[in-house]
N, C-alpha and C positions, 0 to 999 in steps of 0.2 A: 504493500498500500504506499502510495506516495506520501512524502511528509506534509505537503499543503492538503491533502484530502483528511490525513488523521487530524492536523490543526483545526480544519473547518467542522469536523466531525466532533471534536471535543469542544469547540466554540458554541456549538449548536445546542450541545448538551449543557453546557454552562447557562445558556439564555433559558432552556426550559427550567432549570432548577431555580433561577435567579427569579421566575414569573410566579413562582410559588412559595418562595420563602423570603422574608425580610426581617432586618432587625429593629428594635427599638433601644431605647436608653435603658429599659428595666430588663429587657431580653436581647442582648445583641446578637449579630450574626457573627459566628466564627468562621472566619474565611481561610482556605488553606490553598497556598501556591506552592506547586512541587517543580522544581528546576531540575536539571540533571544531576547537579552537585548538591544543590542546597533547598532547604524548605523554610518556608515563610508563613506566617500565620498572623490574623488581626481579628481585633474585636470591632465591629461596624456597627454604629447607630445609622442605619439607611434613612430614619425620619428626618433627621437633623443634617445628615452627610457628614458625620465625623468619624475618624478613626479614635477609639478610646484606648486601646493598648496594642503593642505589636510585640511579636518574639519571632527570632530566626535561628537558623543553626549557626548563622556568624558571630553571633554573640561571644564574648571573649570567654565567659565561663562554660558555656556550652562546647565551644570549638576546643577548648584546653583539656577537655575531658577525654577526646578521642571516641573510638569505637567507631562502628560502621554507621551508614546513614540511617538505619531503622533505629538503632539506638540514640542517636542524636534527635531522631524525631519525637522519640518518646520524652526526651528532655524538654524538647521546645514547647510540647504539649504541657508538660508540668509548669514551666516558665510561664505560660500564658494563663493558665489556672491561678498563678501565685499573683500575678498582676491583676488579675479580675479580682481576686478576693480583697486586694487592696482597694479597689474601688468599690467595692461592697457588692460585686455580682456573685450569683451563685448559678443561674440559669442561662443558658445560650441556645442558639440555633446553628446547628452544624451545617457548612456550606463546603463541600468536598471539592468545588470549582472544577467539575467536568471530570475528574479523576475516578477511577475505580475506588470503592472503599476497599482497600487492600492494600499491605505493605507500609510504605511510609505514612499514608494518609490515615490509615486505620491507627499506627503507632501515635500519631498526634491525638487523636482522639481518645485512644486508652490512656496517653499521658493526662491529657486534661480531666478525664474521669477520676484517675488517680489523685489529681491535684484538688478535686472536689467538686468540680463543675458537673451540672446536670444537663443533658440533651434532651 
């Protein structure tokens, strides 16, 4: 499958997901972006258009711990959960960003649940 076709397919999946879910200030959207080497996640309030918190595998404390990409993704999930707790948030809406709920995306979700977030 050509790369452009794969990207278009993923983009269409993203649009379908975003038509169904939205984040508020009380229950923000936990958006996950997965690149080939890193993983990023944000807590987004779609009503006001603000990013409340963000975490990525490029943060110094996560990058210093080493491990494979899946282990780092779990740490990113724990980090975003910790930041959400500081903001007084406990419930979020999970947005997998068009990726399959498997591997690194699932590790972020498991780390966030382990940190105390509820989906």
